[in-house]
Backbone as numpy.savetxt, mean C-alpha at the origin, in Angstrom:
# Nx Ny Nz CAx CAy CAz Cx Cy Cz
-3.37 -17.43 -5.79 -2.84 -16.09 -5.79 -2.83 -15.54 -4.37
-1.88 -14.71 -4.08 -1.71 -14.22 -2.72 -2.73 -13.15 -2.33
-3.34 -12.48 -3.31 -4.27 -11.40 -3.01 -5.62 -11.68 -3.68
-6.54 -12.22 -2.91 -7.85 -12.54 -3.44 -8.76 -11.32 -3.30
-9.92 -11.40 -3.92 -10.86 -10.28 -3.83 -11.38 -10.12 -2.40
-11.46 -11.22 -1.66 -11.89 -11.13 -0.27 -10.85 -10.40 0.58
-9.57 -10.68 0.30 -8.50 -10.01 1.04 -8.48 -8.51 0.73
-8.69 -8.17 -0.55 -8.75 -6.76 -0.94 -9.90 -6.06 -0.22
-11.07 -6.70 -0.22 -12.23 -6.11 0.45 -11.96 -5.91 1.93
-11.27 -6.87 2.54 -10.93 -6.76 3.96 -9.99 -5.58 4.21
-9.00 -5.40 3.34 -8.05 -4.28 3.48 -8.79 -2.96 3.34
-9.67 -2.84 2.33 -10.38 -1.58 2.12 -11.39 -1.32 3.23
-11.98 -2.37 3.78 -12.93 -2.18 4.88 -12.22 -1.71 6.14
-11.03 -2.24 6.37 -10.28 -1.88 7.57 -9.70 -0.47 7.49
-9.15 -0.11 6.34 -8.44 1.15 6.23 -9.22 2.23 5.49
-10.17 1.84 4.66 -11.01 2.80 3.97 -12.30 2.99 4.73
-13.26 3.60 4.09 -14.55 3.81 4.74 -15.40 2.55 4.65
-15.49 1.96 3.44 -16.25 0.73 3.25 -15.43 -0.21 2.37
-15.92 -1.43 2.23 -15.22 -2.41 1.40 -15.34 -2.05 -0.08
-16.39 -1.32 -0.46 -16.61 -0.94 -1.86 -15.85 0.33 -2.25
-15.40 1.11 -1.27 -14.72 2.37 -1.55 -13.24 2.11 -1.83
-12.95 1.72 -3.06 -11.57 1.39 -3.42 -10.78 2.61 -3.83
-11.41 3.77 -3.87 -10.71 4.98 -4.29 -10.17 5.80 -3.15
-10.44 5.40 -1.92 -9.95 6.19 -0.79 -8.43 6.10 -0.72
-7.82 7.20 -0.36 -6.36 7.26 -0.31 -5.81 6.29 0.73
-6.47 6.19 1.87 -5.99 5.29 2.92 -6.06 3.84 2.47
-7.13 3.49 1.79 -7.28 2.12 1.29 -6.23 1.78 0.26
-5.95 2.72 -0.64 -4.94 2.49 -1.67 -3.55 2.35 -1.05
-3.24 3.19 -0.06 -1.94 3.10 0.60 -1.81 1.76 1.32
-2.88 1.31 1.97 -2.85 0.03 2.67 -2.65 -1.12 1.69
-3.34 -1.07 0.54 -3.18 -2.12 -0.46 -1.77 -2.13 -1.03
-1.23 -0.96 -1.35 0.13 -0.88 -1.86 1.13 -1.39 -0.82
0.90 -1.08 0.45 1.81 -1.54 1.51 1.78 -3.05 1.61
0.59 -3.65 1.50 0.46 -5.11 1.53 1.25 -5.72 0.37
1.07 -5.16 -0.83 1.77 -5.69 -2.00 3.28 -5.48 -1.90
3.71 -4.33 -1.36 5.14 -4.05 -1.20 5.77 -5.04 -0.24
5.09 -5.32 0.87 5.61 -6.29 1.83 5.73 -7.68 1.21
4.75 -8.05 0.41 4.78 -9.37 -0.25 5.95 -9.44 -1.23
6.13 -8.41 -2.04 7.22 -8.42 -3.02 8.59 -8.36 -2.34
8.68 -7.68 -1.22 9.94 -7.62 -0.48 10.34 -9.01 0.00
9.37 -9.75 0.52 9.66 -11.12 0.96 10.07 -11.99 -0.22
9.42 -11.81 -1.36 9.77 -12.58 -2.56 11.21 -12.27 -3.00
11.58 -11.00 -2.96 12.93 -10.62 -3.40 14.01 -11.07 -2.42
13.66 -11.29 -1.17 14.64 -11.83 -0.23 15.03 -13.26 -0.61
14.07 -13.99 -1.17 14.33 -15.37 -1.59 14.91 -15.44 -3.00
14.51 -14.51 -3.88 14.91 -14.54 -5.29 15.62 -13.23 -5.63
16.89 -13.19 -5.34 17.64 -11.94 -5.47 17.80 -11.46 -6.91
17.75 -12.35 -7.87 18.00 -11.96 -9.25 16.73 -11.74 -10.07
15.60 -11.62 -9.41 14.34 -11.39 -10.10 14.19 -9.88 -10.34
14.76 -9.41 -11.43 14.84 -7.98 -11.68 13.50 -7.39 -12.12
12.65 -8.18 -12.75 11.33 -7.68 -13.12 10.49 -7.37 -11.89
10.56 -8.22 -10.90 9.84 -7.98 -9.65 10.42 -6.78 -8.93
11.73 -6.62 -9.01 12.38 -5.47 -8.38 11.88 -4.17 -9.01
11.73 -4.17 -10.33 11.22 -2.99 -11.03 9.78 -2.70 -10.61
8.97 -3.74 -10.49 7.59 -3.58 -10.06 7.53 -3.03 -8.63
8.44 -3.49 -7.79 8.48 -3.02 -6.40 8.81 -1.53 -6.35
9.79 -1.11 -7.12 10.15 0.31 -7.15 8.99 1.15 -7.66
8.27 0.64 -8.64 7.10 1.34 -9.18 6.02 1.48 -8.12
5.76 0.43 -7.37 4.74 0.47 -6.32 5.12 1.45 -5.22
6.38 1.46 -4.85 6.83 2.39 -3.81 6.63 3.83 -4.28
6.89 4.10 -5.56 6.68 5.43 -6.10 5.22 5.83 -6.10
4.33 4.89 -6.46 2.90 5.18 -6.45 2.41 5.47 -5.04
2.89 4.67 -4.08 2.48 4.89 -2.69 2.97 6.24 -2.20
4.18 6.61 -2.59 4.73 7.89 -2.17 3.92 9.06 -2.72
3.47 8.94 -3.99 2.65 10.00 -4.58 1.33 10.16 -3.83
0.71 9.04 -3.49 -0.57 9.11 -2.77 -0.35 9.68 -1.37
0.74 9.30 -0.72 1.03 9.83 0.61 1.31 11.33 0.56
2.01 11.78 -0.48 2.26 13.22 -0.62 0.95 13.97 -0.83
0.05 13.40 -1.63 -1.26 14.01 -1.85 -2.02 14.10 -0.53
-2.00 13.02 0.22 -2.71 12.98 1.49 -2.12 13.97 2.48
-0.80 14.11 2.48 -0.14 15.05 3.39 -0.52 16.49 3.05
-0.65 16.80 1.77 -1.03 18.15 1.36 -2.50 18.44 1.66
-3.37 17.44 1.52 -4.81 17.66 1.71 -5.23 17.64 3.18
-4.78 16.61 3.91 -5.25 16.45 5.30 -4.15 15.77 6.11
-3.41 16.57 6.87 -2.25 16.06 7.60 -2.67 15.07 8.70
-3.85 15.21 9.25 -4.31 14.30 10.31 -4.53 12.89 9.74
-5.17 12.80 8.57 -5.37 11.50 7.94 -4.03 10.87 7.54
-3.11 11.71 7.08 -1.77 11.24 6.70 -1.05 10.63 7.91
-1.06 11.36 9.02 -0.38 10.86 10.22 -1.04 9.60 10.76
-2.37 9.52 10.64 -3.09 8.34 11.12 -2.72 7.10 10.31
-2.68 7.22 8.98 -2.38 6.04 8.15 -0.92 5.65 8.29
-0.03 6.61 8.45 1.39 6.31 8.64 1.60 5.51 9.93
0.97 5.97 11.00 1.16 5.27 12.28 0.45 3.91 12.27
-0.71 3.83 11.62 -1.47 2.58 11.60 -0.74 1.48 10.82
-0.13 1.86 9.71 0.55 0.86 8.87 2.03 0.69 9.24
2.54 1.58 10.06 3.95 1.48 10.44 4.89 1.86 9.32
4.46 2.81 8.49 5.30 3.26 7.37 6.20 4.36 7.87
7.43 4.27 7.54 8.40 5.28 7.93 8.69 6.12 6.70
8.47 7.42 6.80 8.73 8.27 5.64 9.50 9.49 6.04
């Protein structure tokens, strides 16, 4: 599998506060971004995989909701995660 528990812990440790804090908004956005990038590469090779396309659209929507929440709560954290991950919104 492309996303092991060690990889998840690494993502949350880098972008969240700790590896165990899986509820932080920054960690969730980073995880969703990793998964979105992976699915995007998959869809470049498999253009007719419509189930994956639906999952990708769902993930983008979830990430957008979390980013909107973060923007309303703390604009500095929002700007930091956007620039760190290279997300254009």
